[in-house]
N, C-alpha and C positions, 0 to 999 in steps of 0.2 A: 357694755362699753361705758355707759354712763356711770355705773357703779365703780369701775376702775378709775375713771377720772376723779370721781368724788373721793376716792381713797387718798388722793394727793392734796386734800384740803390742808392748807398750811397749819391750822390748829392741831390736826392729828399728827402731822410731822413733828411739831414742837413738843407735843405730849410724849411721843415715842422717844425723842432725843433725851428729854428730861428723865423719863422713867428708866430708860436703858442705862443712863449714866449714874443712877442712884444705887444705893446699897441694898435696896429691896425691890428689884425690878418685877419679880413675879407678883408681889402684893399690889404694887401700883398698877401694873398692866391689867391684871385680872379685875381689880376693883373699878378702874376706869372703864374697862370694856363692859362690865355688867351695867354700870350706870348709863353708859352711852347707848348700849343696845336697848335697854328698857325705854329710854327717851325717844330714840329715833324710830323704834318699832311702833310705839304709840302714835307718834306724829305721822309716820308713814301710813298706818292703818286709817287714821283720821282723814288724811288728804285723799288717799286712794278710794276709800269707801264713799267719801262725800262727793267725789267727782264721778264715780262709776255710775253710768246710766244717765248722767246729766247731759244737757245740750252742749256742754263744753267739750265733751269727748265722744259724742255720738253723731251719727249722720254720715252721709257719703262725703260731704264737704264741710266738716265742722269748722266754724269760724275761729275758734280760740286757739287750737294747737299751733297753726302756722304763726299766729301772732306771738304765742308763747315762745316758739322756737326762735323766731327772729329776735325777740327782745332778749332772751337769755343768751343767744349766740352773740349778740352785740355786747352784752355785759361781760361775757367770757373774754371777748377780744380786748375790751377796755381793761379788764383785770390783768390779762396777759401783758399788755403794754405797760401798765403801771408796775406790775411785779418785776418786769424785766429791767427796770431802771434801778441801779444800785448807786448809792452815794459814792462818787469816785474816791472820797477820802477813806472809804472803808475797804479793807481787804479781808480775806478770811481770818488771818491771824488777829487783825485789829478787832474784828467782830467778836471773836472768842474772848479776847481780853476785855472788851466792853461789857460782855454778858457777865463776866466774873466780877467786874469792878462796879458796874452800874447797879445801884439799889433799885432803880426804877424798871426792873424787868417786868415782863407781862405777868399779870396776876396768876395765870395758870402755872407758870414756872415757879413762882413763889410758893403757891399752895402745894404743888406736888413735891417741891424740895423738902417739905416737912416729913414726907415719907410714911404717912399713915393711909391705911386702906380706906377708912371712912372719908377722908378728905379727897382721895382719888375718885371714889365713887361719886361724891358731890360734884367734883369738877367734870366728870363724865356726863352727868345730867345737865349741868349748867351750860356748858359750851355747846350742847346739842339741843337746847330748848328752842333755838331758832335755827332751823336746818339751812344748810348752804343751798345756793340756787341749783347746783347740780343734783342734789338730793330731791329737791322739789320737782325738777324736770323728770327725774326717774320715777317718782311716785305718780306723776301725771301720766307718764307713758304706761305704767302698770294699769292705771284705771282705764286707759284707752283699750287695753286688750280684752277687757270684759270677761275674765276667766271665772267669775263667780267668787263666792266667799272663800272657799278653800284655796283656790288657785291664787287669789289676791294675797292671802295671808302668806302662802309659801313664797311668792315672788318678793313681797316686802321683806320678809325675813332673810331671804337669799341676798337681796340687794344690800341689806345692812351688814350681813356677814362679809361680803366682798368689800364693802366700803371701809370696814375696820381691819383690813388685811395687815396694815403696817403695825397694828397692835397685836393681832392674833398670831401671826407667824413667829415673831420672837418669843411670845408667851409659850406657845407649844414647844418651841425649841428648848426653852429653859426647863420645861417639865419633862421632856423626853431625853434630850441629850445636853445637859447643862454645860458640860466642859467644852464641847465643840461650839456650842452656841455662844459662849463667852468670846471666842475668837471671831466668830461671824458677826457678833454685835459690834465689836470694835471696828471691823471693816465697814459695817453698815452705817455706824455713826459717822465715820469719816466720809463715806460716800454721800450721805444725806446732807452733811454740813457743806460739802463742796458742790453738790449737784441738786440739792432739794429745790432751790429756787428755779433752776433751769427746768427740772422735771415738771414743776407746777406750771411754768410759762408755756412749755411745749404742749402739755396736756390741755391747758385752757385754750390756747390758740387753735389747736387742731379741732377740739370739740366745738369751739365757737364757729369756725368755718363750716363744720359739718351741719350745725343747727341752722346757720344762716342759709346755706344752700338748700337744705331740706324745707325750711319754712317758705323760701321764695318759690321753689318748685311746687309746693302744695298750693300756694296762692294762684300760680299760673295755671296749673292743671285743674 
């Protein structure tokens, strides 16, 4: 569940939109994915193995996980509230026009718009150097399971594969069925532009409530 929520990280949605709208979607998606997976896997291993067996995640009533759940849950709710507020002056059409005309676009969009695999790889590494708080919670939970070295590696890799689903699914489509994928990508782009913010808000709010309830119950019990 945490990995699914992490997949709706706004930065990943933005990258998917830019890459899919480019003339070289396969190059950009595959290069970004490689850079992102290398970075997030390395960070995931570092976090999970550093916490595994520590007092933060062991014991019948570990003090840290409830506090982490409550803190991250509260942050997720704050994020959902902030993300739900759109400037009334902006409608979807105005936003698209603004993106085309405004030279001050996010640096990720400017970099990816150059269309080279090397730049996409670097962008994938750079924006994932600081993991999102959903990813940090996921790695912490993996450490709590105490599955040993092999199990932890498998879980971290699986978590990251799920987290990059918005990049992987269209990439596989372009490689396997490019023609039908073109049509699907057009519909996906439209859906993400119209509903991406809403999906992020709903996922963040739901996950925030879940973590808050879980953290509070853990403190009580």
